[in-house]
SEKE-558217 format. One record per residue: residue in three letters; x, y, z of N, C-alpha, C in turn. Coordinates in steps of 0.1 Angstrom, whole numbers, plus 5000, padded with zeros to 4 digits. Layout:
N
ALAXYZXYZXYZ ...
This chain:
400
MET915752656053915552476055914852506042 LYS915352376029914552336020914152246024 ILE912652186019911852096025911751996012 LYS912051866011912051806001910551676000 ASP910351626013909151586015908851606026 ILE906951536025906451546037905751406039 ILE906151326056905451226056904251216067 LEU903351126064902051126072901750986075 ARG901650936091901250816092900050836104 GLU899250746105898850736116899250626125 ILE899750616138900250516147899250496158 PHE899750426167898450396179899650416191 ASN899250446205899750466216899950316221 SER899850306235900050206244898850176248 ARG897750226246896550246254895250226239 GLY896350186228895150176215894950286209 GLU895050426213894450566209895250606193 PRO894650636185895350666174896150806175 VAL897250796168898050976167898650976157 LEU898251136153898651156140900251226142 GLU900951116131902451136132902551256120 VAL903251346119903451446108905151416107 GLY906051406096907151426091907451516082 ILE908751606081909551686070910851626069 GLU910951596055912251556048912851646045 ASP914351686048915251826047915651806029 SER916351856023916651846010918051716014 LEU918251696026919551606027919351486030 GLY917651466029917351306036917151316049 HIS917351426057916951406073915651436075 LYS915151356084913651356086913551406100 PHE912351446105911951516116910851526117 ILE910351466130908751386134908251486145 ALA907451496143906151516152905051436154 GLN904451426168903251366170902251416179 ASN901051416176900051466180898651386184 PRO898351356197897151306196895651376193 TYR894951286194893551346192892651426201 GLY892951376213892551426224891151366227 VAL891051386241889751336245888651456248 SER889151576256887951676258888351786253 ARG888151836246888351936239887052036236 GLY887252176239886752306240886352366224 ARG885152416223884352436213885252536205 ASN886052656212886752736203888252696199 GLU888552546200889952506195889852486184 ALA891152486176891452446161891052276160 LEU890252266149890052156145890452036145 VAL890451906149891051796147890851696134 PHE891651676127891351616116891951456119 SER891151346113891551216109892751196099 TYR893451076100894451056093894251076076 GLU892851006078892050996060891751166058 ARG891351266070891151386058892551456061 ALA893151446069894751526069895551456055 LYS895351356053895951276041895251336029 LYS893851386028893451446016893651626017 VAL894051656025894551796024896051816018 LEU896751736026898451706017898151706003 ASN897551596000897451555984896451635979 GLY895951715986894851825975895251975972 GLY896651955981897352105975898752165984 LEU898352126000899052176006900752126007 ALA900751986004901951946004902752005989 ARG902252015979902552125968902952275970 GLU902352295981902752465987904152455993 ILE904352325998905352336009906652276002 VAL906452145998907352055994908452145982 LYS910052145981910652205973910952355973 LYS910352425985910552565989911552556003 SER912352666001912952716020912452826026 PHE912552786040912252886049913252926059 GLY913353036064914553086068914053106084 SER912753056090912453086099911052976103 VAL910352976117909752906120908153016116 ARG908353136114907453216115907153226102 SER908153216089908053216077907053116072 PHE907652966081906852856073905252836078 ASP905152886090903652896098903053016087 HIS903353116087902653196076902153136062 LEU902853066058902152996047901352906052 LEU901552846065899852756069898752856070 PHE899152966075898053066078897253116064 ASN898353126054897753166041896753046034 PHE897252946035896652836029895152786038 ASP894952856050894052796055893052906059 GLY893653006065892853136064891453146073 THR891353036080890353026091890853066105 CYS889953086116890953096127890852966136 GLN889852866132890152726141890952616129 LYS891752666120891952566109891152456105 GLU890152536098888752426093888952376082 LYS890152436072891052376059891452276063 ILE892652316072893952216074894152106086 GLY893152166097893252086106894252146119 GLY893952166131895252216139895952086142 ASN895352016144896851856146897251856131 LEU897251856124897651846110898951986110 ALA898352086114898852216110900152226122 LEU899852156138900852136145902152096142 GLY901751966137902751836133903051916122 LEU903151976113904152026103904852126108 SER904252206115905352356124906252296135 VAL905852186140906852156150907952076143 ALA907452006133908451896127909452006119 PHE908752086112909652236106910552276115 ALA910352296127910852386138912052286143 ARG911852166145912952066146914352066135 GLY913652006126914352056112915052166111 LEU914952296115915852426114916552416126 ALA916052366136917252366148918252256145 TYR918052176139919452086138919752166124 GLU919252196117920652276104921052386116 ARG920552476119921652556129922452536139 GLY922452366145923152356152922752376167 GLN921452396167920652406181919852316186 VAL919752316198918752246206917252306203 LEU916352226201915052306198914552426209 TRP914852446222914352536229915152666229 GLU916352666222917352746222917052806207 LEU916352746199915852806184914752876192 LEU913752856196912152916200913053026207 ASN913652996217913853116225914553266219 GLU915253206208915953326201915153396188 GLU914053286182913053376175911753416183 PHE911453366192910553396199910253496214 PHE911453456224911553486236912653526238 SER913353626226914953656230914953766242 SER914053856246913953916256913353866269 ARG913053756269912553686281913553616290 PRO913753646302914453576308914353426316 PHE915353376314914653226318914353216333 ARG913653126338912953106350913652966352 ASN914352966363915052856367914352716365 HIS913052686371912552576374911152596370 PRO910052496363908652566362908052466372 LEU906952486375905952366386905852276375 ILE905752166381905052036378903851996381 PHE902751996369901451956374901351846368 SER901351736380901051606375899451536380 ASN898851466370897751416372897751296378 LEU897551286390897551126398896251046399 ILE895051136400893751056400892951146388 ASN892551046380891551066370890251036374 GLY889051186370887851166371887151206353 GLY886151196357885351326341885451216330 ALA886151316321885951236308887251136306 HIS887851186315889351086313889350946321 ALA888350906330887950776336886650736338 ASN886450606340885250546343885050526355 ASN884450666365884050656377883350746381 ASN882650796394881450866395882551006399 LEU883551056396884151176401883851296387 ASP883151366389883251486383883751566378 PHE885051596387886151676380887151586373 GLN887651616365888451536352890051516360 GLU890651606368892151556371892351606385 TYR892751536395893351566406895051586404 MET895551666406897351676405897851706416 VAL899251676414900451726425900651836418 VAL900951916425901652026416903252026424 VAL904252016420905451986425906452116423 LYS907152156433907852266432909552166427 ILE910352216421911752156418912752196429 THR913152096436913952126444915252056443 GLY916452116444917552056437917852016426 SER918051916422918051876404916951806400 VAL916351856387915251796384915151636382 ARG916351546381916251426379915751376395 ASP916251426407915751416416914351416421 THR913551546417912551586417911351456410 VAL911751456398911451336390911051246397 GLU912351186399912151036407911151006416 LYS911451116428910551136438909051136437 LEU908951196424907351176420907051076414 ILE907750996408907550876402907350766411 ASN908250806424908050706438907050756444 PHE906550856444904950946447903750836444 TYR904250856433902950836425902750666427 LYS903950586425903750436428903350426441 ARG903350456451903350436467901950466467 LEU901250586462900150636464898950516458 GLY899450476443898850326441898750236450 SER899450226459899450096470898650106477 LEU898650266484897950306491896650276488 LEU895950336475894550356469893850186468 GLU894950126461894749966460894249886473 LYS895049926482895149846499893749906504 LYS893350036499892050106509890850076499 PHE890850086487889650086476889549956464 LYS890449876461890349786451891449676455 LYS890849576460891749446464892149396455 ASN891849386443891649326429892449406420 GLY893349496420894049566412893549686410 LEU894449766403893749926404893649956389 ILE892450036381892250086372892750236367 ILE893550236357894450346354893450426345 GLY893250576344892550676337892750656323 ASP892550776315893150776303894450876302 GLU894350946317895850996316896750976324 GLY896750816327897450746337897750806351 GLY896550846358895850856371895150776374 TYR895250716385894150616392892950676389 SER891850526387890650586383889750456392 LEU889150526406888450466414887050526416 GLU885950446425885050546428885250576441 PHE884850686444885350776456884150816464 GLU884050876476882550886483882351006474 ASN883051076475882451226465883751306458 ASN883451396454884351486446885651516455 PHE885351516468886051616474887151496479 GLU886851386483887651316489888851236487 PRO889151276469890651246463891651376471 ILE890951506471891651606477891951546491 THR891551506500891451466516892751336516 ILE892651266506893751156505894851206501 LEU894951296488896351376482896951426496 GLU896151516504896651586513897351516524 SER896651396531897151336537898351216537 PHE898351226523899751106516900751246516 ILE900551356515901451476513902551466525 GLU901351476536901851466550902751376553 LYS902051236549902951146556904351146548 GLU904251186533905551156529906351256532 ARG906351416540906851456543907251566531 LEU906451576524906551676513905451816514 VAL905351836522904251976527905252086525 GLY905252166517905952306515906652256498 LYS906552136494907252076482905952036473 TYR905252016477903751946469902652016473 SER901852086465900552126465899552056456 ILE898452086457897152036448896552126436 GLY896352066427895752126416894552046411 LEU893352116408892252056404891852126386 ASP891752046378891552046363889552006363 ILE888952096369887752036369886652036354 ALA887352086343886652066332885252076332 ALA884552166335883152206340882252186326 SER882952226314881852226305881452066302 ASN882051966307881751836305880551746314 PHE880251856323879051806332877851956332 TYR878152016324877252146321876252116311 SER874952126313873852146303872952236307 ASN872152276298870652356302870852436316 GLY871852506314871852626327872652526339 ARG872452406344872652356356874352246353 TYR874652196364876152136367875451996372 SER875651896366875751766373876851756385 PHE876751736395877251726403876751656416 GLU877651526416877351426426876051386427 GLY875651346410874151326412873051406413 LYS873451546413872551666417872351766405 ARG871651786401871251906392871452046398 ILE872952126400873052236407873452346400 SER872952496404873052606398874452666398 LYS875252746391876452826388876652856404 LYS875852926412876052986424876552846432 ASP875852716431875952646442877252566436 LEU877652566427878852496418880352606431 TYR879952726424880552836430880852826445 ASN880252806453879852786466880752666472 GLN880552546462881352436466883252466464 TYR883352546455885052546448885352656463 VAL884852756467884952846483884952756494 GLU884052666494884452586504885752476506 TYR885952406493886952336495888052406495 PHE888452546489889652616490889752626512 LYS888652656516889052676529888952576538 LYS888652446533888852346543890352276535 SER890952286524891852246521893452366521 LYS894452346526895352416528896652396517 PHE896052276511896852226500896752256487 LEU895452306482894552346473895252486467 PHE896352466454896652586449896452646436 SER895452546426894752586418893752546413 ILE892952596402891652526398891652566384 GLU891452496377891352496360890052486355 ASP889252576346888052546337887052506350 PRO886852566360885752586371884352566364 PHE884052646354882852676347882452646334 GLU881752636329881552616315882352716309 GLU882552706297883652776289883052936284 ARG881852966285881053076282880753166298 ASP880653086308880353156316881853256325 ILE882053366314883253446322882653526335 GLN881853566338881553616351881553516362 SER881553406360881653326372882853306376 PHE883853306363885653266362885953416370 LYS885553506368885753626374885953656387 ASP884653616392884153646404885053526414 LEU885353396411885853316414887453326418 ALA887753406407889153476409889353556422 SER888753646418888753756430888653676440 GLU887653606447887353556457888353456463 LEU889253396454890353296458891553366459 ASN891853486450892953606452894053576447 ASP895153466460896553436455896453296452 LYS895553256449895453086442895253106429 LEU895453036417895653026405894352986398 THR893253066393892253036386892953056372 ILE892452926364893252896351892352866342 GLY892352946331891652906320892452846309 ASP891452706304891952586296891152636280 ASP889752546283888952556272887952726273 LEU888152786282888052916278888853016270 THR890152976272891353056264891453016254 ALA891752886251892052746238893452826233 THR894252856241895752906234895453016227 ASN894453106228894153186219894653326221 PRO895753416215896653526223894953636222 VAL894553656215893353746216892453736226 ALA892053606230891253566241891853576255 ILE893353556254894253556267894053716270 LEU894653806258894953936263893254006268 ALA892153976262890754036267890553976283 LEU890653856283890553776301891553816308 SER892653856305893453876316893653996316 LYS893154176306892554226311891454276322 ALA890554206319889454186325889454126341 LYS890654056342891153986355890053896356 VAL889453806345888853676346889753566350 ILE891153576346891753466348893453506353 ASN894153426364895453496366896953366360 GLY895953246355896753136352896253106337 VAL896953056328896453006316897252896311 ILE896352776306897052686300897352706282 ILE898952676282898952706270899052546262 LYS898552506252898252376245898652416235 PRO899752386225899452396210898652336201 ASN898252216207896952176197895752226194 GLN895552296207894252426205894452526197 ILE895452566191895752636183896452656170 GLY897252536170897852496156898952506150 THR899752616157901152616150902152656163 VAL903252636160904252706168904352826171 THR904052886163904453106161903053116168 GLU901853086167900453106175900553076189 SER901352956192901652906207902253016215 CYS903353026206904553136211903953286215 GLU903153316205902253426207901353446220 ALA900553336221899753316231900553346246 VAL901853256248902653286262903153416261 ARG903553486254904153596252903153736255 VAL901853706251900753766256900153776270 ALA900453626274900053616290900853656298 HIS902453626292903853696302903353846306 GLU903053916294903254046290901754136303 ASN901054046304899554066311899754036324 GLY901053946328900853916342900053806345 VAL899853686334899053566336899853446334 ARG900053386347900953256345900553136338 CYS901853156329901753016319902052856323 ILE901052796323901752616323901252576307 ILE902552536304902552446290902152296292 SER901052246285900552156285900552036274 HIS900451906279900051846267898551796265 ARG898551756254897051726253896751566255 SER895651536259895251376266895151276253 GLY895551226256896051106247897351086248 GLU898250986247899750966251900450946239 THR901651036237902751006228903951056234 GLU905051006228906451046232907051166231 ASP906051216219906551366216906851486227 ASN908151576229908451626240908351836235 PHE907751846231907851986219907552086231 ILE906452076242905952096252907252146262 ILE908052056263909052076272909852196268 ASN910152156255910852276248910452446247 LEU908852416243908452546248908352586261 ALA908552546274908452556284909852626287 ARG910752546281912452606287912252726279 ALA911752706266912152836259911452966264 SER910452966271909853086270909453116288 GLY910253036296910253036308909053066312 ALA908352926310907152946316907052876331 ASP905852926340905652886355905452766354 GLY905152636344904852516349904652456336 VAL904652296337904452206326903552116335 LYS902752106326901451966329901451886321 ILE901751726327902351626320901651516322 GLY900951536330900051376334901051296344 ALA900451206347901351086356902651016348 PRO903450986356904550976354904750826348 ILE904050766337903650656335904050626318 ARG903950536313904250516300904350616290 GLU904050666279904850756268905250896275 ARG904050896284904751036291906051046299 LEU906450946301908150946308909050986300 SER908651016285909751066278909651226277 LYS908751276284908551406287909051466300 PHE909051336309909751396322911451356316 ASN911851256310913251286308913751396299 GLU913051426290913051576284913251686293 LEU912151686302912751796314913851816318 ILE914051656325915451656329916451706319 ARG916851686304917551676297917451846297 VAL916651916294916852046294917252156301 TYR916452126314916752196323918252176335 ASP917952026336919651996341920852036332 ARG921052126334922252166320923452206329 
């Protein structure tokens, strides 16, 4: 594929949040676009996020000149140019969001040139030996807390984890109805004058404590007769409420041992809890490992801990620190590195959940990555606003 031009814009989503949009134009004038949000909650080991102004300076400062008028025959060869131009682990020179935008836009262009669907191109280049998994689990964030909300919840996300039964379309439609009916229940119970929606589309209310949303979701799953099809996942994002060796938990400063005991108690009390993501701050490797061993058959998932880094995923999986991992392409910065992270996880028995980034866009690349790689799950957020495009893509690529 020969590249004629690069297009860069800053756009705004329905919540007024900025999004970096990157486009590549081929020699025939076809344009291929990728959108990347700046994100709300980011770990210390992630690729850097550049503003539109800084990304524009990078392009004008030499990166565009390196790309334009050149031909590339694979995603790897294109990404290799980005690696060489930047030369740092965290994309300090070009920014992870600019790099990923270029990488995804190029992959879309190459798929078009070859007459392929995007996931087919990715599977062929990166996962040709990986058998397809029929359906991933859907992790959908229905109650927001932490950095995604303005309420008293310390935990960032309370998700339903949905098994796809029958067609994906039917499953998604039932999830949308579940989300709406849950909103009606919460409005009646807590907020007579309307619901507040958090950053990721989940409901944001004041609860009695951090466990109450779990009990509400449990009882509603039972009421809707979805036992066995719906379970519950938590994204704790503990680094956001950690400082100076203690955690701020329900108005108190507690130790990591106290927090550990809270999690163990939660899993004993709830038969619906399936997974827990980033339960401790990202440098506390031992607490992750102890909890993963304690919970055994449940998923202990790394996100800030692993930052979609193949080297970190390999080391932590071999040490049995995690048995699940979030694959968030924004964290690492290119399609090639994201695919390598998935490959390493699969080869070491770690379950992969391909995830969006906080901040809404209509970009549906992650669904194609999930389909191409045979991912165990997709983490999409609540079925509302721009995120509906990801649910629609899920239907399109799996209901074939």
